[in-house]
C-alpha positions as CSV (number, residue, x, y, z in Angstrom):
1,X,137.5,-123.2,123.8
2,X,135.0,-121.0,125.7
3,X,135.4,-117.4,124.6
4,X,135.3,-114.6,127.1
5,X,131.8,-113.1,127.2
6,X,131.1,-110.6,124.3
7,X,133.6,-112.1,121.8
8,X,132.6,-114.1,118.9
9,X,134.8,-115.4,116.0
10,X,133.7,-114.6,112.4
11,X,132.4,-117.6,110.6
12,X,131.0,-118.4,107.1
13,X,127.2,-118.8,106.8
14,X,127.5,-122.5,106.0
15,X,129.9,-123.1,108.9
16,X,127.5,-121.4,111.2
17,X,124.5,-123.6,110.0
18,X,126.6,-126.7,110.5
19,X,127.7,-125.5,113.9
20,X,124.1,-125.0,114.9
21,X,123.0,-128.3,113.6
22,X,125.9,-130.0,115.5
23,X,125.1,-128.2,118.7
24,X,121.4,-128.9,118.5
25,X,122.0,-132.7,117.8
26,X,124.6,-132.9,120.6
27,X,122.3,-131.1,123.0
28,X,119.4,-133.5,122.2
29,X,121.6,-136.5,122.5
30,X,122.8,-135.4,126.0
31,X,119.3,-134.5,127.1
32,X,117.8,-137.8,126.0
33,X,120.7,-140.3,126.7
34,X,123.0,-138.5,129.1
35,X,126.5,-137.0,128.8
36,X,128.1,-140.4,128.9
37,X,126.5,-141.1,125.4
38,X,128.1,-138.0,123.8
39,X,130.0,-139.5,120.7
40,X,131.2,-137.4,117.9
41,X,130.1,-139.9,115.2
42,X,126.6,-140.2,116.7
43,X,126.4,-136.3,116.8
44,X,127.3,-136.2,113.1
45,X,124.7,-138.7,112.2
46,X,122.1,-136.9,114.3
47,X,123.0,-133.5,112.8
48,X,123.0,-134.8,109.2
49,X,126.7,-133.7,108.6
50,X,129.8,-135.6,107.9
51,X,131.9,-136.9,110.7
52,X,134.9,-134.8,109.3
53,X,132.8,-131.7,109.7
54,X,132.3,-132.4,113.4
55,X,135.9,-133.3,114.0
56,X,137.2,-130.2,112.1
57,X,135.3,-127.9,114.6
58,X,135.4,-130.2,117.7
59,X,138.5,-132.5,117.8
60,X,137.2,-134.3,120.8
61,X,134.2,-134.7,123.2
62,X,135.7,-132.1,125.5
63,X,135.7,-129.4,122.8
64,X,132.1,-130.3,122.0
65,X,131.1,-130.2,125.6
66,X,132.7,-126.7,126.0
67,X,130.7,-125.5,123.1
68,X,127.5,-126.9,124.6
69,X,128.3,-125.0,127.8
70,X,129.1,-121.7,126.0
71,X,125.8,-119.8,126.8
72,X,125.8,-120.9,130.5
73,X,129.4,-119.7,130.7
74,X,128.5,-116.3,129.2
75,X,125.7,-116.0,131.7
76,X,128.0,-116.8,134.6
77,X,130.6,-114.4,133.5
78,X,128.1,-111.6,133.1
79,X,126.8,-112.4,136.6
80,X,130.1,-112.0,138.3
81,X,131.5,-109.3,136.1
82,X,128.5,-106.9,136.0
83,X,125.5,-108.5,137.8
84,X,124.1,-107.5,141.2
85,X,126.0,-107.9,144.3
86,X,127.2,-109.9,146.1
87,X,128.3,-111.9,143.1
88,X,128.6,-108.8,141.0
89,X,130.4,-105.5,141.8
90,X,129.3,-103.5,144.8
91,X,129.9,-106.0,147.7
92,X,133.0,-106.3,149.8
93,X,135.6,-108.7,148.3
94,X,135.2,-111.4,150.9
95,X,131.4,-111.6,150.2
96,X,131.9,-111.6,146.5
97,X,134.4,-114.5,146.8
98,X,131.8,-116.5,148.8
99,X,129.1,-115.7,146.3
100,X,131.3,-116.7,143.4
101,X,132.2,-120.1,145.0
102,X,128.6,-120.8,145.8
103,X,127.4,-119.8,142.3
104,X,130.0,-122.1,140.9
105,X,128.8,-124.9,143.0
106,X,125.2,-124.3,141.8
107,X,126.5,-124.4,138.3
108,X,128.3,-127.7,139.0
109,X,125.0,-129.0,140.3
110,X,123.3,-128.5,137.0
111,X,126.1,-128.8,134.5
112,X,128.7,-130.9,136.5
113,X,128.8,-134.0,134.2
114,X,129.1,-132.0,131.0
115,X,131.7,-129.7,132.6
116,X,133.6,-132.9,133.6
117,X,133.8,-134.0,130.0
118,X,134.9,-130.5,129.0
119,X,137.6,-130.5,131.7
120,X,139.0,-134.0,131.4
121,X,138.7,-135.2,127.9
122,X,142.0,-133.7,126.9
123,X,144.9,-133.5,129.4
124,X,145.1,-130.0,131.0
125,X,142.0,-128.9,129.1
126,X,140.5,-127.3,132.3
127,X,143.4,-124.9,132.5
128,X,143.6,-124.0,128.8
129,X,140.2,-122.4,128.5
130,X,139.6,-118.7,128.6
131,X,136.9,-119.3,131.0
132,X,139.2,-120.9,133.6
133,X,141.7,-118.1,133.2
134,X,138.9,-115.6,133.7
135,X,137.6,-117.4,136.8
136,X,141.0,-117.6,138.3
137,X,141.9,-114.1,137.6
138,X,138.6,-112.8,139.0
139,X,139.1,-114.8,142.2
140,X,142.8,-113.6,142.5
141,X,141.7,-110.0,142.2
142,X,139.1,-110.3,144.9
143,X,141.5,-112.3,147.1
144,X,144.2,-109.6,146.7
145,X,141.6,-107.0,147.6
146,X,140.4,-108.9,150.7
147,X,143.7,-110.2,151.9
148,X,146.6,-108.1,150.4
149,X,149.2,-109.8,152.6
150,X,148.7,-113.3,151.0
151,X,149.6,-114.9,147.6
152,X,146.4,-114.3,145.8
153,X,147.2,-116.4,142.7
154,X,148.0,-119.4,144.9
155,X,144.8,-119.0,147.0
156,X,142.8,-118.7,143.8
157,X,144.4,-122.0,142.6
158,X,143.6,-123.6,146.0
159,X,139.9,-122.5,145.7
160,X,139.5,-123.5,142.1
161,X,141.0,-127.0,142.7
162,X,137.9,-128.4,144.6
163,X,135.7,-126.7,142.0
164,X,136.9,-129.2,139.4
165,X,133.8,-130.9,137.9
166,X,135.2,-134.4,138.5
167,X,135.7,-133.6,142.2
168,X,132.3,-132.3,142.5
169,X,130.5,-135.2,140.6
170,X,132.6,-137.6,142.8
171,X,131.4,-135.8,146.0
172,X,127.8,-135.8,144.9
173,X,127.8,-139.5,143.8
174,X,129.3,-140.4,147.2
175,X,126.5,-138.7,149.2
176,X,127.6,-135.2,149.9
177,X,124.8,-132.7,149.6
178,X,125.1,-129.3,147.9
179,X,124.8,-127.7,151.3
180,X,127.7,-129.8,152.7
181,X,129.9,-128.7,149.8
182,X,129.0,-125.1,150.2
183,X,129.5,-125.3,154.0
184,X,133.0,-126.8,153.4
185,X,133.9,-123.9,151.1
186,X,132.7,-121.5,153.8
187,X,135.0,-123.2,156.2
188,X,137.9,-122.9,153.7
189,X,137.1,-119.2,153.3
190,X,137.0,-118.3,157.0
């Protein structure tokens, strides 16, 4: 699972070394052969560790994909929690909502296929991560500020649904541009 920015579990030195080997090998495989080729047994071989070592830490491709996305997730969280406006604090809630959605789309453009593996490998995985819960809570808080008369949690769900990586990858593979997708969100927000 992706931790909330700033938190890090304690780990033995040998486990930390193995984790780094596994993540480097997985990142190299993804970079050279694509996300579709991410297989835990191949990662183990490339990392020079046993398959059991990989499976104990990452029970499926989705968990490994989440780990590969950890640094980008931390940067994204930092940007919307404490970065400059309009994504970060200091702008009106409506502007921050739009900035969040647009930044999320930008992230999907660069990390969509890996996010899709992280979100879909295990049923309901998308909703189980701390990252998703933080994204949802952040949106709900901004929505409640901008529109105190509506159900902010439901509206946050409604905005997060089309930000699912599988939806985004599908749209892009079927000819939608990033600009069209952002414009569609702008229409939803108006």
